[in-house]
A tleap script that builds the chain and sets N, CA, C and O, in Angstrom:
source leaprc.protein.ff14SB
mol = sequence {
  NMET PHE PRO SER ASP ALA THR ALA THR PHE
  ASP ARG THR GLY PRO ASP GLY VAL THR TRP
  PRO ALA ALA THR ILE HIE SER VAL THR MET
  ALA LYS LEU GLN ASP GLU PHE ALA GLU ILE
  ALA THR THR ASP GLU VAL LEU ALA ARG LEU
  CGLY
}
set mol.1.N position { -4.942 -8.181 -8.847 }
set mol.1.CA position { -3.861 -7.379 -8.308 }
set mol.1.C position { -2.527 -8.060 -8.618 }
set mol.1.O position { -2.413 -9.286 -8.589 }
set mol.2.N position { -1.551 -7.256 -8.907 }
set mol.2.CA position { -0.222 -7.757 -9.240 }
set mol.2.C position { 0.760 -7.242 -8.191 }
set mol.2.O position { 0.983 -6.034 -8.109 }
set mol.3.N position { 1.350 -8.125 -7.390 }
set mol.3.CA position { 2.263 -7.694 -6.330 }
set mol.3.C position { 3.642 -7.328 -6.882 }
set mol.3.O position { 4.459 -8.198 -7.183 }
set mol.4.N position { 3.875 -6.049 -7.005 }
set mol.4.CA position { 5.119 -5.582 -7.634 }
set mol.4.C position { 6.368 -5.936 -6.842 }
set mol.4.O position { 7.443 -6.103 -7.419 }
set mol.5.N position { 6.237 -6.050 -5.538 }
set mol.5.CA position { 7.412 -6.360 -4.728 }
set mol.5.C position { 7.648 -7.865 -4.566 }
set mol.5.O position { 8.546 -8.280 -3.833 }
set mol.6.N position { 6.846 -8.673 -5.247 }
set mol.6.CA position { 7.023 -10.127 -5.196 }
set mol.6.C position { 7.499 -10.659 -6.542 }
set mol.6.O position { 7.332 -11.839 -6.851 }
set mol.7.N position { 8.084 -9.788 -7.326 }
set mol.7.CA position { 8.587 -10.173 -8.636 }
set mol.7.C position { 10.055 -9.775 -8.752 }
set mol.7.O position { 10.551 -8.961 -7.973 }
set mol.8.N position { 10.724 -10.340 -9.701 }
set mol.8.CA position { 12.139 -10.031 -9.899 }
set mol.8.C position { 12.461 -10.034 -11.385 }
set mol.8.O position { 11.756 -10.641 -12.190 }
set mol.9.N position { 13.514 -9.359 -11.721 }
set mol.9.CA position { 14.032 -9.387 -13.075 }
set mol.9.C position { 15.541 -9.224 -13.001 }
set mol.9.O position { 16.103 -9.087 -11.914 }
set mol.10.N position { 16.176 -9.238 -14.117 }
set mol.10.CA position { 17.622 -9.131 -14.191 }
set mol.10.C position { 17.975 -8.111 -15.265 }
set mol.10.O position { 17.148 -7.789 -16.118 }
set mol.11.N position { 19.200 -7.604 -15.222 }
set mol.11.CA position { 19.670 -6.765 -16.316 }
set mol.11.C position { 19.521 -7.554 -17.610 }
set mol.11.O position { 19.764 -8.761 -17.645 }
set mol.12.N position { 19.126 -6.874 -18.654 }
set mol.12.CA position { 18.955 -7.527 -19.953 }
set mol.12.C position { 19.645 -6.713 -21.031 }
set mol.12.O position { 19.641 -5.482 -20.993 }
set mol.13.N position { 20.236 -7.405 -21.989 }
set mol.13.CA position { 20.859 -6.748 -23.130 }
set mol.13.C position { 19.989 -6.987 -24.344 }
set mol.13.O position { 19.686 -8.126 -24.699 }
set mol.14.N position { 19.588 -5.888 -24.979 }
set mol.14.CA position { 18.736 -5.972 -26.153 }
set mol.14.C position { 19.523 -6.321 -27.404 }
set mol.14.O position { 20.751 -6.395 -27.367 }
set mol.15.N position { 18.828 -6.535 -28.504 }
set mol.15.CA position { 19.497 -6.895 -29.751 }
set mol.15.C position { 20.405 -5.796 -30.291 }
set mol.15.O position { 21.276 -6.048 -31.124 }
set mol.16.N position { 20.189 -4.567 -29.806 }
set mol.16.CA position { 21.038 -3.444 -30.226 }
set mol.16.C position { 22.287 -3.297 -29.367 }
set mol.16.O position { 23.097 -2.396 -29.586 }
set mol.17.N position { 22.440 -4.198 -28.377 }
set mol.17.CA position { 23.617 -4.175 -27.521 }
set mol.17.C position { 23.471 -3.311 -26.284 }
set mol.17.O position { 24.380 -3.274 -25.454 }
set mol.18.N position { 22.347 -2.610 -26.135 }
set mol.18.CA position { 22.119 -1.776 -24.958 }
set mol.18.C position { 21.715 -2.673 -23.789 }
set mol.18.O position { 20.818 -3.506 -23.917 }
set mol.19.N position { 22.382 -2.495 -22.654 }
set mol.19.CA position { 22.031 -3.241 -21.453 }
set mol.19.C position { 21.110 -2.387 -20.595 }
set mol.19.O position { 21.433 -1.248 -20.259 }
set mol.20.N position { 19.965 -2.948 -20.248 }
set mol.20.CA position { 18.950 -2.258 -19.457 }
set mol.20.C position { 19.012 -2.774 -18.024 }
set mol.20.O position { 18.942 -3.981 -17.795 }
set mol.21.N position { 19.144 -1.866 -17.058 }
set mol.21.CA position { 19.196 -2.294 -15.655 }
set mol.21.C position { 17.876 -2.921 -15.212 }
set mol.21.O position { 16.806 -2.547 -15.692 }
set mol.22.N position { 17.966 -3.866 -14.302 }
set mol.22.CA position { 16.780 -4.557 -13.786 }
set mol.22.C position { 15.752 -3.575 -13.227 }
set mol.22.O position { 14.553 -3.758 -13.438 }
set mol.23.N position { 16.196 -2.544 -12.524 }
set mol.23.CA position { 15.259 -1.571 -11.938 }
set mol.23.C position { 14.452 -0.858 -13.020 }
set mol.23.O position { 13.265 -0.592 -12.837 }
set mol.24.N position { 15.085 -0.552 -14.133 }
set mol.24.CA position { 14.376 0.096 -15.247 }
set mol.24.C position { 13.365 -0.857 -15.864 }
set mol.24.O position { 12.228 -0.471 -16.135 }
set mol.25.N position { 13.772 -2.088 -16.085 }
set mol.25.CA position { 12.859 -3.079 -16.655 }
set mol.25.C position { 11.650 -3.267 -15.746 }
set mol.25.O position { 10.516 -3.329 -16.221 }
set mol.26.N position { 11.889 -3.357 -14.453 }
set mol.26.CA position { 10.796 -3.548 -13.496 }
set mol.26.C position { 9.846 -2.351 -13.533 }
set mol.26.O position { 8.630 -2.533 -13.597 }
set mol.27.N position { 10.378 -1.146 -13.493 }
set mol.27.CA position { 9.540 0.059 -13.498 }
set mol.27.C position { 8.707 0.169 -14.770 }
set mol.27.O position { 7.519 0.487 -14.712 }
set mol.28.N position { 9.317 -0.088 -15.893 }
set mol.28.CA position { 8.601 -0.001 -17.163 }
set mol.28.C position { 7.524 -1.087 -17.252 }
set mol.28.O position { 6.428 -0.838 -17.754 }
set mol.29.N position { 7.835 -2.278 -16.770 }
set mol.29.CA position { 6.844 -3.354 -16.777 }
set mol.29.C position { 5.646 -3.006 -15.902 }
set mol.29.O position { 4.503 -3.232 -16.300 }
set mol.30.N position { 5.898 -2.459 -14.715 }
set mol.30.CA position { 4.793 -2.060 -13.832 }
set mol.30.C position { 3.950 -0.960 -14.492 }
set mol.30.O position { 2.722 -0.976 -14.403 }
set mol.31.N position { 4.608 -0.019 -15.143 }
set mol.31.CA position { 3.885 1.060 -15.828 }
set mol.31.C position { 3.032 0.515 -16.961 }
set mol.31.O position { 1.912 0.981 -17.176 }
set mol.32.N position { 3.543 -0.453 -17.676 }
set mol.32.CA position { 2.809 -1.041 -18.795 }
set mol.32.C position { 1.600 -1.836 -18.318 }
set mol.32.O position { 0.526 -1.762 -18.917 }
set mol.33.N position { 1.773 -2.587 -17.251 }
set mol.33.CA position { 0.682 -3.408 -16.736 }
set mol.33.C position { -0.418 -2.576 -16.082 }
set mol.33.O position { -1.603 -2.884 -16.211 }
set mol.34.N position { -0.012 -1.513 -15.373 }
set mol.34.CA position { -0.962 -0.688 -14.632 }
set mol.34.C position { -2.052 -0.145 -15.547 }
set mol.34.O position { -1.774 0.408 -16.612 }
set mol.35.N position { -3.277 -0.310 -15.119 }
set mol.35.CA position { -4.460 0.220 -15.793 }
set mol.35.C position { -4.792 -0.435 -17.134 }
set mol.35.O position { -5.853 -0.171 -17.700 }
set mol.36.N position { -3.911 -1.274 -17.643 }
set mol.36.CA position { -4.223 -1.985 -18.879 }
set mol.36.C position { -4.560 -3.437 -18.601 }
set mol.36.O position { -5.519 -3.981 -19.149 }
set mol.37.N position { -3.758 -4.063 -17.738 }
set mol.37.CA position { -3.920 -5.485 -17.483 }
set mol.37.C position { -4.035 -5.837 -16.009 }
set mol.37.O position { -4.509 -6.920 -15.669 }
set mol.38.N position { -3.608 -4.935 -15.128 }
set mol.38.CA position { -3.551 -5.286 -13.710 }
set mol.38.C position { -3.611 -4.045 -12.839 }
set mol.38.O position { -3.350 -2.927 -13.282 }
set mol.39.N position { -3.961 -4.281 -11.597 }
set mol.39.CA position { -3.841 -3.254 -10.568 }
set mol.39.C position { -2.549 -3.558 -9.822 }
set mol.39.O position { -2.425 -4.618 -9.209 }
set mol.40.N position { -1.602 -2.655 -9.867 }
set mol.40.CA position { -0.311 -2.861 -9.223 }
set mol.40.C position { -0.445 -2.553 -7.737 }
set mol.40.O position { -1.012 -1.529 -7.354 }
set mol.41.N position { 0.078 -3.443 -6.910 }
set mol.41.CA position { -0.002 -3.277 -5.466 }
set mol.41.C position { 1.220 -3.932 -4.823 }
set mol.41.O position { 2.002 -4.615 -5.485 }
set mol.42.N position { 1.361 -3.708 -3.526 }
set mol.42.CA position { 2.404 -4.409 -2.775 }
set mol.42.C position { 1.842 -5.746 -2.295 }
set mol.42.O position { 0.632 -5.971 -2.333 }
set mol.43.N position { 2.720 -6.616 -1.849 }
set mol.43.CA position { 2.272 -7.891 -1.303 }
set mol.43.C position { 1.362 -7.664 -0.099 }
set mol.43.O position { 0.345 -8.342 0.051 }
set mol.44.N position { 1.725 -6.717 0.752 }
set mol.44.CA position { 0.886 -6.421 1.922 }
set mol.44.C position { -0.508 -5.978 1.520 }
set mol.44.O position { -1.489 -6.360 2.159 }
set mol.45.N position { -0.607 -5.173 0.464 }
set mol.45.CA position { -1.921 -4.726 -0.013 }
set mol.45.C position { -2.745 -5.884 -0.571 }
set mol.45.O position { -3.955 -5.955 -0.357 }
set mol.46.N position { -2.085 -6.785 -1.281 }
set mol.46.CA position { -2.794 -7.952 -1.817 }
set mol.46.C position { -3.305 -8.821 -0.672 }
set mol.46.O position { -4.460 -9.247 -0.681 }
set mol.47.N position { -2.454 -9.082 0.306 }
set mol.47.CA position { -2.852 -9.918 1.449 }
set mol.47.C position { -3.977 -9.267 2.251 }
set mol.47.O position { -4.889 -9.956 2.708 }
set mol.48.N position { -3.921 -7.956 2.425 }
set mol.48.CA position { -4.975 -7.262 3.156 }
set mol.48.C position { -6.300 -7.389 2.427 }
set mol.48.O position { -7.342 -7.577 3.054 }
set mol.49.N position { -6.265 -7.288 1.115 }
set mol.49.CA position { -7.498 -7.411 0.353 }
set mol.49.C position { -8.072 -8.822 0.424 }
set mol.49.O position { -9.289 -9.007 0.424 }
set mol.50.N position { -7.191 -9.808 0.485 }
set mol.50.CA position { -7.651 -11.195 0.591 }
set mol.50.C position { -8.247 -11.491 1.964 }
set mol.50.O position { -9.022 -12.431 2.144 }
set mol.51.N position { -7.854 -10.648 2.936 }
set mol.51.CA position { -8.419 -10.732 4.270 }
set mol.51.C position { -7.942 -11.876 5.065 }
set mol.51.O position { -8.356 -12.046 6.211 }
savepdb mol mol.pdb
quit
């Protein structure tokens, strides 16, 4: 499980000069990880599963 609310990112500027907001980067990263590499969850969900 990957706790999405326990991670952070920052605005990033790509090589083309476009600046991507942190919220967009976070959302796209969660979408990419989901179902391919991780189960996305909140910290509370991870802790509940750990019992």
